[in-house]
C-alpha positions as a printed Julia matrix, in Angstrom:
184×3 Matrix{Float64}:
 -106.76   -4.56    3.43
 -109.28   -4.48    6.2
 -111.47   -1.25    3.96
 -111.43   -3.98    1.16
 -112.7    -7.0     3.27
 -115.48   -4.51    4.27
 -116.48   -3.13    1.27
 -116.8    -6.81   -0.26
 -118.8    -8.02    2.57
 -121.1    -5.3     2.41
 -121.84   -4.76   -1.2
 -122.24   -8.86   -1.54
 -119.15   -9.07   -4.21
 -117.67  -12.11   -2.06
 -118.86  -15.03   -4.38
 -118.22  -12.94   -7.71
 -114.4   -12.18   -6.61
 -114.24  -16.18   -5.73
 -115.31  -17.05   -9.2
 -113.23  -14.71  -10.55
 -110.01  -15.75   -8.98
 -111.05  -19.88   -9.59
 -111.68  -18.71  -13.23
 -108.27  -17.0   -13.8
 -106.36  -20.34  -12.04
 -108.48  -22.45  -14.51
 -107.35  -20.48  -17.25
 -103.83  -20.74  -15.76
 -103.8   -24.27  -15.63
 -105.15  -24.81  -18.99
 -101.88  -26.28  -20.24
 -100.88  -28.6   -17.46
 -103.38  -31.27  -18.13
 -103.9   -32.77  -21.42
 -106.68  -35.1   -21.66
 -105.92  -36.49  -25.02
 -102.1   -37.93  -24.88
 -102.67  -40.01  -27.52
 -101.58  -38.34  -31.17
 -103.59  -39.34  -34.04
 -100.16  -40.35  -35.62
  -99.82  -43.1   -32.86
 -100.12  -46.41  -34.17
 -103.1   -48.84  -32.72
 -103.22  -51.7   -34.76
 -106.31  -54.44  -34.05
 -106.82  -57.92  -34.9
 -109.62  -60.29  -34.19
 -110.12  -63.81  -33.29
 -112.63  -66.84  -32.67
 -112.27  -68.33  -29.52
 -113.83  -71.69  -29.11
 -114.68  -73.49  -25.83
 -112.69  -76.38  -27.57
 -109.31  -74.24  -26.94
 -107.73  -72.15  -29.33
 -104.01  -70.88  -30.05
 -103.55  -67.21  -31.07
 -100.86  -66.18  -33.07
 -101.26  -62.12  -33.22
  -99.1   -59.63  -35.21
  -96.69  -61.59  -36.87
  -95.9   -63.95  -33.74
  -95.35  -60.88  -31.57
  -97.87  -61.7   -29.43
  -99.46  -65.35  -28.51
 -102.19  -66.7   -26.23
 -102.85  -70.57  -25.63
 -106.53  -71.05  -24.56
 -106.86  -74.84  -22.98
 -110.44  -76.63  -23.34
 -112.95  -75.29  -21.33
 -111.46  -71.87  -20.85
 -114.45  -70.36  -21.87
 -118.57  -71.72  -21.84
 -119.47  -70.65  -25.61
 -117.65  -69.41  -28.71
 -116.9   -65.75  -28.49
 -114.45  -63.0   -30.47
 -111.3   -61.76  -28.74
 -109.74  -58.44  -30.03
 -106.06  -57.71  -29.62
 -104.65  -54.49  -29.99
 -100.93  -53.77  -30.28
 -100.02  -49.47  -29.71
  -97.13  -47.15  -29.31
  -96.27  -46.14  -26.0
  -93.33  -44.04  -26.71
  -94.97  -41.2   -25.16
  -96.18  -42.58  -21.75
  -94.52  -42.33  -18.58
  -94.75  -45.14  -16.39
  -93.54  -43.72  -12.53
  -90.02  -45.28  -12.65
  -91.05  -48.52  -14.61
  -88.72  -49.2   -17.76
  -91.28  -50.45  -19.97
  -91.14  -51.96  -23.84
  -92.06  -49.14  -26.1
  -95.13  -51.11  -26.96
  -97.98  -52.76  -25.54
 -101.01  -54.76  -26.0
 -104.96  -54.6   -25.07
 -106.91  -58.3   -25.07
 -110.72  -57.88  -25.07
 -112.54  -61.02  -24.49
 -116.11  -60.89  -25.86
 -118.79  -58.05  -25.36
 -118.24  -57.74  -21.52
 -114.38  -58.88  -21.01
 -115.19  -62.18  -19.83
 -113.48  -64.02  -17.21
 -111.85  -67.06  -17.92
 -113.16  -70.3   -16.48
 -109.31  -71.55  -16.51
 -105.82  -69.82  -17.04
 -104.63  -68.91  -20.65
 -100.91  -68.41  -21.38
  -99.8   -65.4   -22.61
  -96.38  -65.03  -24.37
  -95.16  -61.58  -25.68
  -92.22  -60.91  -27.94
  -89.47  -58.46  -26.1
  -86.69  -56.63  -27.88
  -83.89  -55.57  -25.23
  -83.32  -52.42  -27.42
  -86.73  -51.24  -27.29
  -87.2   -49.95  -23.78
  -88.06  -46.41  -22.97
  -85.45  -46.1   -20.63
  -82.85  -48.02  -22.05
  -81.61  -51.7   -22.44
  -82.23  -53.64  -19.21
  -79.66  -55.67  -17.46
  -80.41  -58.89  -18.3
  -83.41  -60.72  -19.56
  -83.82  -62.28  -16.4
  -85.05  -58.74  -15.13
  -88.04  -58.69  -17.16
  -91.87  -59.44  -16.03
  -95.17  -58.48  -18.09
  -97.15  -55.93  -16.3
 -100.79  -55.85  -16.05
 -101.9   -51.65  -16.27
 -105.13  -50.41  -14.64
 -107.17  -48.7   -15.82
 -105.55  -48.4   -19.28
 -102.02  -47.79  -20.7
 -102.17  -44.09  -21.47
 -103.36  -42.83  -17.68
 -102.07  -45.7   -15.63
 -103.03  -45.33  -12.04
 -102.21  -49.1   -11.0
  -99.48  -51.23  -12.28
  -98.9   -54.97  -11.31
  -96.63  -57.64  -12.43
  -98.25  -60.74  -13.46
  -96.09  -62.6   -11.02
  -93.48  -65.52  -12.07
  -92.74  -65.17  -15.72
  -90.63  -67.45  -17.79
  -88.23  -65.92  -20.32
  -86.61  -67.37  -23.38
  -83.83  -65.77  -24.2
  -83.18  -67.7   -27.51
  -86.44  -66.53  -29.17
  -87.02  -63.56  -26.84
  -90.47  -64.4   -25.64
  -91.75  -63.92  -21.78
  -94.45  -65.64  -20.71
  -96.95  -65.74  -17.96
 -100.64  -67.13  -17.28
 -103.79  -64.66  -17.51
 -107.39  -65.09  -16.1
 -108.75  -62.17  -18.31
 -108.17  -59.59  -20.71
 -106.64  -56.53  -19.83
 -103.86  -54.08  -20.81
 -100.22  -55.99  -20.8
  -96.95  -54.48  -21.37
  -93.17  -56.21  -20.85
  -90.83  -54.18  -18.43
  -88.36  -54.64  -15.94
  -89.19  -55.83  -12.3
């Protein structure tokens, strides 16, 4: 070993050896990280709406998602894009989430709202990733940062109102983002 170290030191091959070892490490780890976990076959649906300063009620995806924007919530008319996407292939760090999430983009620059809007999402207890939740009262709406496919931060919107008769859960939002119904 001592002879090998002396040889490498005198022949100035240390950088070459280190680069080679690093290259082998990269090749060996190539299959561990998938930079694009979303399959091309995953269903992503988009609906667009016009949001006005006079107030707007949006009903998207046949009533699966509703948003009530009161008058004065924005200063000027803008578009809002709402996305619905499958999450059945994403893990959420010990959170039992529904298999479908929603993305809400308000305007070109993700405007912050001047007042709170009410977000209502339909849920189905049989569509959770880790099995049926114990009760409807254990549900909340989570905001996921930075996006749903690479979640680094998941936070509950806080107090939610669950209506079991119509399987809807609601909370207030102050801006767009990515939202998922999950168990507290």
